[in-house]
C-alpha positions as CSV (number, residue, x, y, z in Angstrom):
1,X,193.4,114.8,-56.9
2,X,194.0,111.1,-56.7
3,X,194.2,109.6,-53.3
4,X,197.7,108.5,-52.3
5,X,199.5,110.7,-54.8
6,X,199.9,113.7,-52.4
7,X,202.6,113.6,-49.6
8,X,203.4,116.3,-47.0
9,X,206.9,115.8,-45.6
10,X,206.8,112.2,-46.8
11,X,203.4,111.3,-45.3
12,X,200.6,110.4,-47.6
13,X,197.5,112.6,-47.2
14,X,194.2,112.8,-49.1
15,X,192.4,115.3,-46.9
16,X,192.1,119.1,-46.9
17,X,194.9,120.2,-44.5
18,X,196.7,123.4,-43.6
19,X,200.3,123.5,-44.9
20,X,202.8,125.1,-42.6
21,X,205.9,127.1,-43.7
22,X,208.8,124.8,-44.4
23,X,206.8,121.7,-45.1
24,X,207.5,119.9,-48.4
25,X,204.6,118.8,-50.7
26,X,205.1,116.1,-53.3
27,X,202.5,115.2,-55.9
28,X,202.9,112.2,-58.0
29,X,201.4,112.3,-61.5
30,X,200.4,108.8,-62.6
31,X,201.5,107.6,-66.0
32,X,203.4,110.8,-66.7
33,X,205.7,110.8,-69.8
34,X,208.0,113.4,-71.3
35,X,209.8,113.7,-74.6
36,X,213.1,111.9,-74.6
37,X,216.0,114.4,-74.3
38,X,219.8,114.4,-73.9
39,X,220.4,115.1,-70.2
40,X,224.2,115.0,-70.4
41,X,224.9,118.5,-69.3
42,X,228.5,119.4,-68.3
43,X,230.2,122.0,-66.2
44,X,232.6,124.1,-68.3
45,X,233.7,126.8,-65.9
46,X,232.5,128.4,-62.6
47,X,233.4,130.8,-59.8
48,X,231.6,131.5,-56.5
49,X,228.6,133.2,-58.2
50,X,228.0,131.8,-61.7
51,X,228.7,128.8,-63.9
52,X,229.0,128.1,-67.6
53,X,227.2,124.9,-68.6
54,X,227.4,122.8,-71.8
55,X,223.8,122.3,-73.0
56,X,223.1,119.4,-75.3
57,X,221.0,119.9,-78.4
58,X,217.3,119.1,-77.9
59,X,217.4,119.7,-74.2
60,X,215.0,122.5,-73.2
61,X,216.4,125.1,-70.8
62,X,213.2,125.4,-68.8
63,X,209.7,124.0,-68.8
64,X,207.9,123.5,-72.1
65,X,204.6,122.0,-73.1
66,X,206.5,118.7,-73.5
67,X,209.0,118.7,-70.7
68,X,208.7,119.8,-67.0
69,X,211.0,117.4,-65.2
70,X,213.9,117.0,-67.6
71,X,214.9,120.5,-68.5
72,X,218.4,122.0,-68.0
73,X,217.4,124.1,-65.1
74,X,215.6,121.3,-63.3
75,X,218.5,118.9,-63.9
76,X,220.9,121.5,-62.5
77,X,218.8,122.0,-59.4
78,X,218.6,118.2,-58.8
79,X,222.1,117.1,-59.8
80,X,224.4,120.1,-59.1
81,X,225.4,121.7,-55.8
82,X,223.1,124.7,-56.7
83,X,219.4,124.0,-55.8
84,X,218.6,127.6,-56.7
85,X,220.3,127.6,-60.1
86,X,218.9,130.3,-62.3
87,X,219.2,131.0,-66.0
88,X,221.0,134.2,-66.9
89,X,220.1,133.9,-70.6
90,X,218.6,131.2,-72.9
91,X,219.3,129.0,-75.9
92,X,216.8,127.6,-78.3
93,X,215.7,124.0,-77.7
94,X,217.8,122.6,-80.6
95,X,220.8,124.9,-80.1
96,X,223.7,123.4,-78.2
97,X,226.7,124.9,-76.4
98,X,227.5,127.4,-73.6
99,X,224.8,128.6,-71.3
100,X,225.4,130.9,-68.3
101,X,223.6,130.3,-65.0
102,X,223.6,132.1,-61.6
103,X,224.2,129.7,-58.7
104,X,221.4,131.2,-56.6
105,X,218.6,133.8,-56.7
106,X,220.5,136.5,-55.0
107,X,223.2,136.4,-57.7
108,X,220.6,136.3,-60.5
109,X,218.8,139.4,-59.1
110,X,222.2,141.2,-59.0
111,X,223.4,140.3,-62.5
112,X,220.3,140.0,-64.7
113,X,219.3,143.6,-64.9
114,X,222.6,144.5,-66.7
115,X,224.0,141.4,-68.4
116,X,225.8,143.5,-71.0
117,X,228.2,144.5,-68.2
118,X,229.1,140.8,-67.8
119,X,228.8,139.3,-71.3
120,X,231.3,140.8,-73.6
121,X,231.3,138.6,-76.7
122,X,229.2,135.7,-77.9
123,X,230.4,133.4,-80.8
124,X,228.3,130.7,-82.4
125,X,229.2,128.1,-85.0
126,X,226.6,127.2,-87.7
127,X,226.6,124.6,-90.4
128,X,224.7,126.0,-93.4
129,X,223.6,125.0,-96.8
130,X,225.7,126.3,-99.7
131,X,229.0,128.3,-100.0
132,X,228.7,132.1,-99.4
133,X,230.1,134.5,-102.0
134,X,231.6,136.5,-99.1
135,X,234.3,135.6,-96.6
136,X,233.3,138.0,-93.9
137,X,230.1,140.0,-93.6
138,X,228.5,142.5,-91.2
139,X,224.8,141.9,-91.6
140,X,222.2,144.3,-90.2
141,X,218.4,144.5,-90.7
142,X,215.1,144.9,-88.9
143,X,213.5,141.6,-87.8
144,X,209.8,141.0,-87.0
145,X,207.1,138.4,-87.1
146,X,204.5,138.8,-89.9
147,X,200.8,138.6,-89.1
148,X,200.0,136.5,-92.2
149,X,202.9,134.0,-91.7
150,X,201.9,130.3,-91.4
151,X,204.6,130.0,-88.6
152,X,203.8,132.6,-86.0
153,X,207.2,132.5,-84.3
154,X,209.2,132.9,-87.5
155,X,211.3,136.0,-87.7
156,X,211.5,137.9,-91.1
157,X,213.6,140.6,-92.5
158,X,211.4,143.7,-92.8
159,X,211.9,147.3,-93.9
160,X,213.8,149.7,-91.6
161,X,211.6,150.9,-88.8
162,X,209.1,148.0,-89.0
163,X,210.9,145.7,-86.6
164,X,213.8,145.5,-84.2
165,X,217.3,146.3,-85.2
166,X,219.5,143.2,-85.4
167,X,223.2,142.9,-86.2
168,X,225.5,139.9,-86.7
169,X,229.1,139.5,-87.9
170,X,229.7,136.4,-90.0
171,X,232.9,134.7,-91.0
172,X,233.3,131.6,-93.3
173,X,235.6,129.2,-91.5
174,X,235.4,126.2,-94.0
175,X,233.5,125.2,-97.1
176,X,233.1,121.6,-98.2
177,X,230.8,119.5,-100.4
178,X,228.1,122.2,-100.7
179,X,228.1,123.2,-97.0
180,X,229.9,125.8,-95.0
181,X,230.9,126.3,-91.4
182,X,230.2,129.8,-90.3
183,X,231.3,131.7,-87.3
184,X,228.6,134.1,-86.0
185,X,229.2,136.9,-83.6
186,X,226.0,138.3,-82.0
187,X,226.0,142.1,-81.8
188,X,222.4,142.3,-80.8
189,X,220.2,139.6,-79.2
190,X,216.9,139.3,-81.1
191,X,214.8,136.1,-81.3
192,X,216.1,133.6,-83.8
193,X,218.6,136.2,-84.9
194,X,221.4,134.0,-86.4
195,X,218.9,131.6,-87.9
196,X,216.8,134.3,-89.5
197,X,219.8,136.3,-90.8
198,X,221.4,133.2,-92.4
199,X,218.2,132.2,-94.0
200,X,217.7,135.8,-95.3
201,X,221.2,135.5,-96.9
202,X,220.2,132.3,-98.7
203,X,222.2,130.0,-96.4
204,X,219.8,128.5,-93.8
205,X,221.2,126.3,-91.1
206,X,221.2,122.6,-91.7
207,X,218.4,120.9,-89.9
208,X,216.4,124.1,-89.2
209,X,212.8,123.2,-89.5
210,X,211.5,126.8,-89.5
211,X,214.1,128.5,-91.8
212,X,214.9,125.8,-94.3
213,X,212.6,124.1,-96.8
214,X,210.2,127.1,-96.4
215,X,209.1,125.8,-93.0
216,X,207.3,122.8,-94.5
217,X,208.7,120.3,-92.0
218,X,208.0,122.5,-89.0
219,X,204.3,122.8,-90.1
220,X,204.3,119.0,-90.8
221,X,205.5,118.3,-87.3
222,X,202.7,120.2,-85.8
223,X,200.3,117.6,-87.2
224,X,202.4,114.4,-86.6
225,X,205.9,113.3,-85.7
226,X,208.4,113.5,-88.4
227,X,209.6,110.3,-90.0
228,X,213.0,109.1,-91.1
229,X,212.4,110.4,-94.6
230,X,211.7,113.9,-93.2
231,X,214.9,113.9,-91.2
232,X,216.6,112.7,-94.4
233,X,215.6,115.9,-96.1
234,X,216.7,118.0,-93.1
235,X,220.0,116.1,-92.8
236,X,219.9,116.3,-89.0
237,X,217.5,115.7,-86.1
238,X,218.2,119.2,-84.9
239,X,219.5,122.4,-86.3
240,X,223.3,122.7,-86.4
241,X,223.8,125.8,-84.3
242,X,226.3,125.7,-81.4
243,X,227.2,128.4,-78.8
244,X,230.9,128.0,-79.2
245,X,232.6,130.7,-77.2
246,X,231.6,133.2,-74.5
247,X,233.8,136.1,-73.3
248,X,233.0,137.6,-69.9
249,X,234.2,140.8,-68.4
250,X,235.8,139.8,-65.1
251,X,233.7,141.9,-62.8
252,X,235.1,140.1,-59.8
253,X,238.8,140.8,-60.4
254,X,238.9,143.8,-62.7
255,X,242.6,143.8,-63.1
256,X,242.4,140.4,-64.8
257,X,240.5,141.6,-67.8
258,X,238.4,139.0,-69.6
259,X,237.4,135.3,-69.1
260,X,237.1,133.3,-72.3
261,X,235.0,130.1,-72.1
262,X,234.9,127.6,-75.1
263,X,232.8,124.6,-75.8
264,X,234.1,122.3,-78.6
265,X,231.8,119.4,-77.8
266,X,229.6,119.5,-80.9
267,X,226.6,117.1,-80.8
268,X,226.8,113.8,-82.7
269,X,224.8,115.1,-85.6
270,X,227.6,117.5,-86.5
271,X,230.0,114.7,-87.2
272,X,228.4,114.0,-90.6
273,X,229.6,117.4,-91.7
274,X,232.7,118.4,-89.9
275,X,235.9,117.3,-91.7
276,X,237.9,114.7,-89.9
């Protein structure tokens, strides 16, 4: 510990002391730096117990090896009226869109054990390479990591019984100039499910470092930061997957049916592809 960097209730201390219940400890890390992230979260909807938040792309939802201070959950605890804000589910670092949080720990403990009772339908939008031969598709397969894969977190389609069942409904919304906007309805919730399914179908998501270009740029980034030419190949600084719509069962007022929350605030990188 460095002298002067520890405070108890605002008083600097550098000695071994006994901490009492209720006292606040602050520790300052000198010369600490984090990766730059987009911190512009927005409130989309809320009631007394939960809130739906717009998460920008490239903002981690909770602590990572790169970010501890600027994560969505820490931003909410500092900037919102909910110092006990708690994630009810997660989005990948580069995925933007709707994220659901509990406003305090009591609500989180009540809702998390059976989220399926609350979350009725989840729709994502994905910008993919190519134009599918199908207009709608129900896609189901087993997904698993492979022990000999160069990318340990990458999910692969495997034979039935060798992984976890996964199912997604896809619908082509628009096609233009060699790209397609796809609506994706998650019917199961496996790791990287939409990304892995679309790659397996031959239409990886634009900007996806793991599932496009055979993962070459993901592996390259492990050794050094990517350069402008690398992002030129990816066509985006993050993958173009957006949590677009969330339908909740109204468990608070059962007679009202469902609550539909939408987020049409696509990140800036989408603007190169969306027709104007």
